N, C-alpha and C positions, 0 to 999 in steps of 0.2 A: 635180798634181791627182789625187785619188783619186775613184773613182766611189762606193764604198760606205762610206767612212770620212771623218771629220773628223780632222785632225791632233791636235786637242785630246784625242781619245780615247786617245792614246798618251802623254800627259803624265804625268810623275811627279807625285803629289799635292803634292810639296814643291818642284817646279820648273816654274812656268808656262812654256809654250813649248817644253818639252823634247821634245814629241811631233812637232815639225816635223822635216823632213829636215835633215841636217847642212849641206847647201848653203844652207839658209835660217836658220841659226843654232840649229837644234835638235840633238837627239841621236840621231834615228832614221836608219837606213840606208834610202835611197830605194828601192834594189833590193828590199830586204826588204818594204817597204810595198807596192810594185807586185805582188810575188808574192802577198802576203796579199790584196790587192784582187782579183786574178785568182782565187784560191781561193774567195773569198766569192761571186764571180759564178758559178762552177761549182757550188758547194754549193746555192745557191738558198735558203739559210736565213740569218737574221741571225747575225752574229758580234758578241757583246757582249764588248768588251775589258775585262777586269778588271785587267790589269796590262800596261803597255807598258814604256817606259823607266823605269829606277829609278836614283836617285843611289846611290852606294855606301852612304851612311848609311841611306837608306830601305830598300835591299835588306837590310841587316843587321837593321833594325827589324822587317821582315816575315818574318824567318827565311829569307831567300834564301841561296843558297850563295855562298861566296867565289868570285869569277870568273864570276858569273852572266852569261849572255848578255843579260839585261835591261840590265845596266850598259853594254853595248856598243851598245845600240839595235838588237839583232838577235833579239829575242824578244818574244812576247806570251803572255798567258794568255787564253783564250776561255771564257766561261761556257758550260756545257753540262750539262744535267741529264736528258736523255732519249736513249734509244738511237737513235731515228730521226735526230735532229740529229747525234748523235755520229758515226754512220756516214757521213752526208753531209759533215760537216766533215773527218773523217779522210781520206775518199776524195779530196776536193778538195785538201787539203794535200799529200798524196802525189803526186797528179797534176801539180801545178805545180812539184814538186821539193823540198818540205820533207823532210828526212831525219833530223830530230831532233824527236821528238814524245813528249810525256809525257801519259798519260791518267790523270786523277783522277776521283773520283766526281762532282764538280761543275764540272770545267774540263778544258780541253785546253791544254797548253803546246806551243808550236811555236817553233823557232828555226832560224836559218841560220848558225850559228857554225862556220866552216870550221876553227877551231882545235880543235874537238872531234870525236870520232868519231860517225859516223852511228849512231843508236840509236832504239829505241822502248821506252818504259818505262812502268810503272804507279806511281802514287803510293799 
């Protein structure tokens, strides 16, 4: 159970139930979801999830990278359009241990993919 999110928020638009943890038949990593929930608590601002799990086909359809962490249930994109919320979200993500963060003009990507190097990047 998560305090700040419903599992449906992480569903791929083309696969109902995919936002559930893998232990419950979904595609999301429960440890990832708990860290994200903890970051939301610390940030004190809403996290609007614009992309969670993606099927390989949906990932290609939206222009995602081959090998995207979204396909592994280890990534989210969070809508963010103002500096105050961006600072709070980034600080909270880093505090709970996220080490792969991409910052775009209207969103923040965060993942916990241990198969990839730690990085912070701009879109």
